[in-house]
C-alpha positions, 0 to 999 in steps of 0.5 A: 789454829787447830787443836792438834797444832796447839798440842804439837806446837807446845813446848815439851817438858825436859827429860828428868835427871836420875830419880832421887829418893827423898824423905817425903816425895819420890820423883816420877817425871817432868810433866810440863814446862812453862815460861815461868815454872816447870811442873813435876810429877811426884809420889807423896810417900806419906799418903801414897798418892801422886801429886803435881808440883809447880816449881818456880825457880828463884829469884822469881821475877817481881813482875810475877809476884802478884799473880803468883800470890793470887794463884796460890791464895785463890786455889787454897780458898776455892780448890777444896770446895769443888771437884772440878777445880784443881786442889792445892796441898802445900807450899814449899820454899827452898833456896832454889825453888818455890814449889806448889804441891797440887792435885795430879790430873792423870788424864792430861789436858783437854787440849790433848783430848780434843787433838786426839779426837781431831786426828780421827774425825771424819771430814765435815763431821764434828771433832767431838760429838755434842753429847761428849762436849755437853758432858764436859761443858756442864762440868766446866760451867758448873765450876765457873759458876762456883768461882763466880758465886765466890766472887772470883773470876778466872780470866784465863779459861782455855783448853790448856788450863783444863785438865782431866782425871784418869777415869773413863769418861774423865772428870774435868779439872780447871787449873792455873789461877794466875790471872784470877781475881776477886771482882769486888773492885773494878778490873781493868787489866789487859791480860789473858790468851788472845784467842780466848779474849773477848772484844772488850778485853782485847780493846782494853789497852790505853795508848795515851796513858789514860785509865783503861776501862773497867770490864765485867770479868764474868762476861769475859769468862763467858766468852772464853767458855764459848771459845772452849766449846767451839774448839771442842766441837770444831777443832779450831778457834772461831777467831784466829789468824795464820801468823805466829802465835808466840808473843802476840803483838798489838797488831795481831790482837787488833786483827783478832778484835776486828774479826770479833766485831765485824764477823759472826762466829758462824762466818769464820773460815776456820770452822767452815768445814764442820759448822753445818754439823752443829745442831740448832740448839748449840748454834743458838747457845754460841750465838748468845755467847759471842755477842760483842756487847757484854751487857747483852751477852748470855750469863753463866746462870742463863747458860745453865738454863739453855736447852742445849745445856740441859738436854739429856746426856747419854746414859754412860755420861749421865751415870758418871755425872751422877757420881760426880754430883753425888760426890759434890753434894758430899763436899757441899755438906762438909763445907756447910758445917766447916768451921774455919778460923778466920785468924788462921786463914789470914795468917795463912794468906800472910805466910803465902805473901811472905814466902812469895816475897822471899822467892823473889829474892836469891836464896842464901845457899843458892848458886849451885842450881839445885835440881828440882828433885832435890828442891823437894827434900822436905827435911833439908835445912832452911826449907820452909813449908806451908800447909794449904789444906783446910786442916790448917785453918780449921777452928780448934773446936771444929768437929769436922776434919779434912782427914775424915772427909776425903774428896774425890781427888783424894780418893782418886789418888788413893788417900783412902786406901793409904789411910787404911794401909791398903794401898801398896802396889795398887792404884797410884803405884800402878799409875806411876809405873805406867808413867815411867815406861 
């Protein structure tokens, strides 16, 4: 399956209804539709910035309760600490929807970016040159390393869950933490996107009711990272098949697993057209990633020391990456002096659970199927709101305020200018105008 096919086969967002002007947010357009939630683009009129809002329709299926709680909690914990992770701002519960207000990545998904490169690639050449792939991969691995150092694994790393901001070249943003988990306990769940799943994860299904085997989720993330890298370079999955990709069956997953354990990635027929264009360095890195035995597979810290990973970037890419590292250093400095009130954090996490539990029930005034645009009328009676930013959980005596520490995401969205009163029809408004055309 090529990257282009992945994009063209995706479910397009529905056409939005007429825009309503709300008290706090102005709808722009629907930007994504998923199996369990739709994502809408809104203008936050208070801060003059564009935000993405993931809307879960009530009643939320009880089977999705735990993953939804994890997604919100993990992003609230980790998002403020790393530029390459999508940040979350607020949780909203109306009679008809649970809305997660998030940072908006204007550049779309990495899937679309790779598909664009695939469309203009020359036969026998790489879809994305190794310099650009290294630029993205460094950001990606740095963010994965940050998650792992904070005892969290993503478990669904893929191009579709990797977004880009509006810069040229763009910063990368990892999103969708619905399968994320802390790994202080043994993990046994069989989950993820099959093409990105490692052999130990694909095989980890109990047919006779016996307990599934525990696996190291960090090694699972490494395998998925390798799939992302090879799709970026070659435009196709290293292990794939030609059958339908909607609703994988056990037989189809078995097909993938047999390929992974019986063939090396370099033998894959799906990448034969351009595998000879790969450098020796990246080939060696991929050889060390696609190791069936997870205990012998390369680790994230080892990836960050690999010669291909550390090879110099082009001056244009290095200049932007230096900017990112400078901004990340500012974030790190802030975090080093941040004083969180653990009671406030515990209360926030408790409220997240309570609001998701309520979302699993039918709203008291639901039944008319209120449109998503109306769901974000924050002055609507019965609408609950929860601040997910650091500002809400800082200790009272903390001298560090999130409002005084604008992250790259906030600056890109115009928060600095909004606070100074200089944003009017500038950055975010211009972006919104271009998106509505």
